[in-house]
N, C-alpha and C positions, 0 to 999 in steps of 0.2 A: 551330538550326532554329526558325523562327517558327510556332507552332501556330495553329489556328483561333481559339482563345480570345484569343491575343495580337493577331491581326488585328482581332478584334472590339474589343478595348481601344483599339488604335491608331485605328481609325475613329471611335469615340466621341470620343476626345481631339481628333482633327482636326476633327470637327464642332463641338465646343465652342469650339475656337480660332477657327474661322471665324465662329461666332456672336458671340463676343465682339468681333471685329474689325468686325462689321457694325453695332454699336451707334453711333448718332450722339452726338457730343459738342458741346454748345453752345460757340460761340466768344465769349470775353470780349474785347470791343473796348478795354478800358481799357489793354491792353498794346500795342496798335497805335500807329503813328506815321506821320507823313508825311515822305518824304525830301526834300521841296521846300517852298518858302514861298509857293507860288502859290494855295493853297486855305485854307479855313477849316473844318476838320473838327470838328463839335461832337458829342461822344459824350453819349448819354443817361445819366442818373444810375444806371440799372440795368445800364449797359455792354453792352446788346444791340442798340443802334441808333446810327447816326451820320448826321448831316446835313451836306452840304457847302454853304456859304452864299454862296460867292463866285463871281462871273463873271469868269473870267480865263484864264490860260495853263494848259496840262495840269497836272493835279495828281493825286497818288496817295496813298491811305491804306493802309499796309501791316501785315500781320501780323509778329510777332517770331519766327515759326517758319517753317522751310522745309518744304514738303509735296511728295509724290510718291505716286502710286497712291492718290489720295484723291478722295472726292466731297464736294463743297460744295453745300449747299442753303440757300436763304433767299429773302428778298423785297426788292425795291426799289420805291420809289415815285417815278414821274416828276413833275417840277414842273407846276404848274398856273399857267403865266404866259405871257408873250409870247415867251420864248425857245425855240429849237428845235435845240439843239446836241447835244454828245456826252455820253452816260453809258456806263459800262462797268466792266470788270474787268481786272486783271492777274494773272498767275500764272507760275510758274517764274522768279520775279524774282530775279536775282543781283545786278544793279546797274542804274544809270540808263541803261546801254547794253547790258543783256542781260536781256530778258524777253519774255513773250508778252503781247499786248494784244488784248482783244475790246471793240470799241466800237459804239455804236448812235446813229445820227443821226436826229432826227426828221424834218427836211426838207432838200431840196436847197437849197444856197446857196454860191455862188462856187466851184464845181467840187467841193464836198464832197457826196458822194452820200447820198441818203436810204437808210437801212438799216443792215446789219450788215457788220462787217469783222473778220476775224481775222488778226493780223500777228505776225511775229517781229521784234523790235527788236535791232539788233546794233551800234549806235553812235549817234552824235549828228547825223549828216548825214541829216536826214529832215524831212518836213513832215507833222505829225500831222493837219492839216486835210484834205489830199488823199491821204494815204497813199503819198506818193511820196519818192524819195531813195535814195541808195546804201545806207543803213543800215536799210532796212525791207524785209522780205519779206512780201508779202501772201499768206497761205496759203489764204484762202477769203473769198468776199464773197456777199452776198445782198441786192441792191439793187432798188428799184422804188418807184413812186409810192404804194404801199400798205404799205410796210415800216417806216415810222417809228413811234416810240413815241407813245402818246396822252397828252394832258395829264391829270395827276392820277391816272393809273391805277397800281394796285399790281401788280406782275408777280412770279410765282413763278419762281425762277432755280435751274438745276442745272447744275453743272460737274463732269464726271468727267475727272480729269487723271491720266494714267498715263505711264509711260516711253515708251510707243509709241502713244498715242492721246489725242485731245481730243474729247470730246462736250459740246455745249452745248444745253440745253433751256430754253425759255421757255414757261410756261403749258402744259406738256405737249407742245409742238411742238419737234421737233429742228430747231435752227438750223444747226449744223455738227457733222460727225463726220469728223475727219481723222486720218490716221496719220502717224507719223514717229518721230523720236528726240528725246525731250524730257527735260530735266534737272530735278531738284528745285529748288524755290525758293520764295520767299514768295508769298502770295496777298493780293490787295488790291482796292480800289475805285478807280475812275477817272472823273474829270470833265474836260471841256475846253470852255471858254466856256459853262458851264452851271451855274447855281446851283440851290439848293433841292432837291436830290436826297437821298433818305433810303434807307439800306440797313439791314435790320432782320432779327432772328431767324436769323442764320446759324449753321449747324452743319457739322461735318465728320466724315467716317467713312471707314474703309478702303474702297477701290474693290474690287468683286467680281471680282478677277482673280488667283485662287490659281494658284501655280506648278504645272507639270506634275507634280512630285513629290507635291504635295498630292492631285491627282486619282488618282495611283498608289496612294497610301495609302488613299484611299477605296475604290478598286476592290478592292484586296487585302483590306481590311477586310470588305467585303460578300461577298467570296469566302469569307473565314474564317467569316462568320456562316452562309452557305450550307452550308459544310462541317460546321459544328457541328450544324445542323439535319439534315443527311444522316445523320451518325453516330448521333444520337439516334433517328432514324426506323428505322435498321437494328437498333439494340439492342431497340426495342419490337417489331419484327417478328420478332426471333429468339426471343422469349419464348413 
C-alpha cells in the first residue's frame, strides 16, 4: 500500500523530472550537414548561427539527431536584397522523400503564393515552387498580399513538434496549429531560390506534453499531501 508520504515523494520526483525536461539546450550547428549540394551553408565560428549564401534549387541544412515531442526556439534573419523567394524549416525528416516542410514566400511570383505553407513530402514527384504534385500533401496554408516576410527583418521562431500536433509561432503570432500522426525525425533549415538567410541562436527542449500517467502521479501525490495534512490536523485536535 502506498502511503500519503510515498505519494508526496512521488509527486516531488515527478515535478523535478518535468522541470528538468523543460530546460532548453542550445543547438550546436557544427554537427549539422546538408543532404544536398544545392546550397552553401556557412556556420559561424561559435557554431550558433548559419548563413545560406546561394540562390538556387531547394536546399536543406539538417541536425544529426532525430527529434519528437520537442520545442525549438530561435531567430532567423531575412535577406535585405532584391530577391523574394522561400525561407523555412524541415522537421520529422527521415529521408529526401519523407519529411515535413514549412516554407515562407515573400511575394507572389509565377503561381507561387505569398505567405506560409505547411506540407508533408512523401516522394520526389512534386513541384516545390507551387506545392503541387503526387508526392506532396499540403496540410495548411496562410496566403495573402500582406503575408510575406520583410527585407532585413529578424524573426523569432517557435516550433512545437509532437507525435500528434504541429504548432508554429513567429514573433508571438500563431501561424499554424494542426493535428495528426507525426513521426520522429531530424530538424533543419530550408531555402529555395533565396540567398543570404541567417538562422541563429536555436535551442531545443522537451515539449510540455506529459503522459496521462504523469498527471495521475501528480494527482495522487497531491492527494497524499492533503492526506498527510489532514492526519496532522486530527492529531493536533485530539490533544
